Structure formats: C-alpha cells, structure tokens
N, C-alpha and C positions, 0 to 999 in steps of 0.2 A: 736266279728266274720268281718263284709263288710267292717270294714274299718281298721286291717291287712292285705285284701286282696289289699285295695288298697295303705298302707302306699309299702304294698310289692313291687306293681309295679313302686309304685312312684322311692323306692333304684332301681331297673330295668333301667328302663327310662333316672331313672338320671347317670351308672353303663352303659351304653351303647353310653349316652351322654361323658363323663369321656372317659368311648372307641375308640372312636370314635377323642377327642382332647388328647389324647395323639397321638393316630397312626398317627393324624398328622402333630405335635409338634415333633415326635420321623425318619421321613419321611421327613420333613424339617432341621434338623439337622441334616438327613445326606447327606442330596444333597448337603449345607454346608459345611462338614467334609469333605467329600468328596472335596470339591471345592479349601478348605484350604491348603489339602491334597497332590491334582498336583497344585496350588500355591509354597508348596514350596518345593514338587520334581526339579517344573520349574526353582526355583529361585536357590537353590542349584546345578545345574546343568549347569543354566550363569555363577558364582559365578566359579564356577570349570576352565571352559571354556574361563573365560577372564584369572587368575592363571595361565592355561594352554600354553597361547598366551603367558600374562609377563616374 
C-alpha cells in the first residue's frame, strides 16, 4: 500500500513537472509565433508599398 502511494505521488510530481514544461514551451511558442506573424504582416505590407511606389 505504501509503495502504491509513493508511486502515485511520484507520478503526480512528474505530471506537474511535465505540465510546467508544456506550459513553458507553449508560451515560448506563442511568443515566437506572434513575432513571426507580425514580421510576415510587416514584410507583406512593405512589398505592397514597394509595388505601389513602382
């Protein structure tokens, strides 16, 4: 019984650790995704303005 309890607690600990890692990676991914999205919009508008000038 004791062994099962320790196993469950270790599993729970691993789950919280992995959840922390997952949340960290998702936040990093969202940051990079937002940055790349803004960069894409910026480059598209720049190309558009260059075409309009010419």
